[in-house]
N, C-alpha and C positions, 0 to 999 in steps of 0.2 A: 663546361664544355667537357674539361678532363673527368670530371666526376661520371657525364652522362656515357663518356667512350668505356670508362671503368665498368659501367653497368651493363653496356653492351656485351663488353668481353664476357664478363661472369655469365651473362645469359647463354652467350653463345657455348661457352666450354659446359654451360649445365646441359645444355642440348646435346652436345657432342657427347659427352658422359653417358647421357641416357638412351642414344642412338646405339651408342656401343655396347649397351649393357641388353640388346634386344637378341635372343636366342631363336633360332629358327628349328623347327622341328618338319622335316621333309617326308612325306607321305606319297607312295608311288600309287596311289589310287584315287579317283575323282571323289570331289566332296559328296558327303552323305552316305558312303561306306562305313563298316564298321570301324575300320583303323582311322579314317579322318575323324568319326565322331569321338572315339578315344583319344585321340591325338589332341583334339581340342579341348576335350574336359581335363585332360592333363596338364595342357599349356594354361589353362585358367587356373587350375589348382596350383602348379608350380610357381605362377606369380605372386602368390600369396605365401610362399616360403621366406623368409627373410634374406636378402641378399641374393636371390637368384636372378632377378631381372625381370623383362618382359619377355613370354613366349608367343611365337606366333606360328601358326602351319602355312607350309608351303605345298600345295599338292601338286606333284609331277608324274601324272599317270604314264604308263609305258612299259608293254611287256611284262606285266606282274612284278613290279618293282626295280624291274631292272635299270631302266633310265635314272631312277631315282637314286639307287645304289649306285651309280656310277658318278653322278655328280656329286654326292656326298664324299664318295671315296677321293675325289680329285679336290675337295674344298680345304681350307686351311685348318688345322689340328689345333684349334684354338678353344673347343669345347663351344663354339656357338653355333654349330652347325649338327644337328642329329638326324639319323635315318630313324624311324619308324617302320618295322619291316616284319613280315612272317620268316617262318624257318627257312622258307623256299631260298632267299637270298644266298646264305652261306652255305646252307647243307645240299641244296637242290640243284641250283644255277652253274656251279664248277663242273658238274659231271654233265649238265643239259647243253652246255654250248662248249664246243671244241674250241672256238675262238672267239677270245672276249677282250676287251681293251684295259681290263683291270682284273683283279683278283679279289672276289668278295670275301674270301677266308682271311686273306692278306693283307689287304687294304682297307678293311672295315675293324674297329675295335669294339668288341662287347662290351657295353655299358651297364644296362640291367635288363631283366627280363620283366615283361609285364606280366603275362600270365600263358597259361596253356589251354589249347581248345581240344573238343573232341571230335572225332567221327564215330557214326553210326552205321552198323550194316544192315542194310533195310531190305528186306524183300517185299515183293507184291502181296495182297491178299490171297492171289489167286494159285501163288506157290503153296503146295502140299507141306510145309515144315512149319514147327513151330519152336526150334530152338536153334542153336548154334551147331550144335550135334547132327540134327536133322539135315541142316543147309549143306554141310561138308559130304555126309552119305549122300544126300541127294544129287550133289556135284558128283560125286564119284561114280554113282550109278548112271549118270547121263555124261559120260566123257564129251565133249565137245559140244553139248546142247546147252549150256547155260552161259549167260552173260551178266555182265555188272557194269552200270553206267557211271561217269564220274562228272566232275566240272569241267574237264578238257585234259586234252594231251599234255602231260608234263606238269601237271598239278598235283597238289597232295592226294586228293581222291583216288587219282591215278595210281600213285604209286602205294596207297594204303592197299589197294586192293592187290598190285603186283605182291605187295608184302604178305597177303592173307594167302594167296594162292602159293607162294614158297612154304609158308609156315604149316599150311593145311595138307599139302600134295593136291591141290584142286588145279584144274586149267579153264578155269572161267573167263572167257573172252570178255574184252576191256572194249566198251563203246563209248567214245568221248562226246559230250556235249559241252555247249556254250553256257556254263553256269549250273546251279544247282537247281533252278526252278524248271528249266528242259529237262534234267535228269530225272527230276520226281515225277514229270508228265510221262517221260518213257516208261518209268516204272509202273504208273498209275493204268497205263495204256496197254502192259504187258509187253512192250517192246523189248524190254530187258527184264530179267527176272530179280535183280538185285541191283542195289546203289550204294554207294559211301557217300554219306550226307552228312553236314553238320548237326549236331543235336541241336534241340531248341528248334524254335520257329516252324515252319512250315513241317518239318519231321516230325514234330511234336502233334501237331494238328490234324494230318493226316492218320498218324498212328491213332490217336483219341477217336478218329472218326470211323475207324476199321477199315481203313483203305489201303495201309499198308502194314507191316509188321517188322517191329526192330528187334533184332537178335541180339546185338551186343554193341558196346561202346568202348572205344580205345581209352587210354587212360587209367590212373589208380582210382577214379573216384567215377561214383555212377552220376547220370543225367540228373541234375535237380528236375526236370520235366516229366523224366521218367525213372522214377527211382526205382521201379520194378525190373527195369532191364539189367541184366549183368554186364560187368566189363569182360572183355575177352580174358583176362586174368582168371576171373570168377567162375567162367563157364567151363575151367577144368579140363581143357582139350590138350593143355602143355604146349599152347602154341607161344612159345617165348617171346619170338621177336613181335608179334600182335600185341603182347602183354607190355614191350616196353617201347612201342611205338611213340614217339615224341614229337609235339606239334605246338609251336607257341609263336607269339609274338614279342618281339624285342626291340632294345635301342642301341644304335651303332654311332660310332664317331669316325672320324677319319684316321687312317693311320699316323701316329707320331704325337696323336693328343697326350699330352702328359699323364703319368699315373695318377698323382694326385687329383689332377682335373677329372679325371674319368670315376674315380672313388666320390669325389663332391658331387659329380653329376648323379651318381647311383643313388646318394643319399637324398638327393633332392628329387628325383624321379620317383624312388619308392614311398617317399613321403606324400608326394603328389597322387599316386596310387591308392593311397588310404584313405583318399578324402571322400567323403560321402557321395559326390556326383559320380566320381570315376567307379567307386565300388556297386553302385546302381547300374551302370553300364556293363560293367563285367558279368555281373549277376544276370542281367537280362539276355546277355549274348552268350551265356553260359561258358565264360572263360574262367579259370581257376586263376586267381592272383597269385603271383610270385614274389619272395620276398629274399632275394639272396645276393650277394656280393657280386661286384664285377668280376672277380676270379672267379666263383663258382659257375657264373652263366657264360664265362669263357670255356671253361670246361665242357661244358653242355654242348656249346656250338662244335667244339672239336669232335666229340662224340657223335653229334648228329650229322656231322660231316662225312664221317668214315660209315656210319650205318646206312644213311640213305643213299650214299655213293654206291656203296654195295649191290643195294637193290635198284639203281637206276641202271648202274653197267650191265647188270644181269638180262636186262631187257635190251641192249643196244640201241635205246632210244635217244635222239639227240632233237633240239630244237633248231639247228643250225640250217640255214636254206641251203 
């Protein structure tokens, strides 16, 4: 009997240790989206890293990752709960909401950058422009008569458009839609003359079909699916703010997570991101993989908070009800 009890105690101890070694990736979007798919691929790859434990994805959709970020910020700083989120959380939300129950910049610790994504300036085939310079000239020749579509008010595509207006000296009107597909449809129908859409996917499909024209893409690299399209920097118009537009996905832990644990998680996540399955998804979604330390990522977060904050505040736009 004593031996039996000892075996039971050992089994319970093993199960407890296994349960304690589970790490949760919180994603602020429903299953099936880009971040959810990436989170699950990284979770699977991270579990193969020796000593990293088991990883699971917890979908907590709501307000573009606001709910998920809030819950992670309030979590235990033990390295077992991480947030996978877009640049919006630390760089946009503090400026979009005047009243928040937490501070995304102060209450979340940057752990690792997963990769950067790009937006394309797309115009309808009926718009008489072929280059970025043509578009700027067209907008200035038609003040108050041009418009651009976005994924919605307060989204990156909204403020990329605002950033372009500031850099180019244009006054193209913002028209928000509920996602990329409706914005593309508005572009195809001529409801708007331009839109800021993610590279790849439907943008490439419609461009290849000759129904839209892609004039430039953000970031330091050209789109893999549209290699003939220049970056804003390559367009040679001196739009420095657009040249440096920074958009990314990254990992965050609750405030107070020990620096040593943050660095360890950075190494695990970076290693997992190099797995073939994760690299395949990044390539498919045209996300440029990142390979930086937690400290370098933290500097980037601070910089983007300042830069995007200036853009957002210049519009007076908020999401407060």
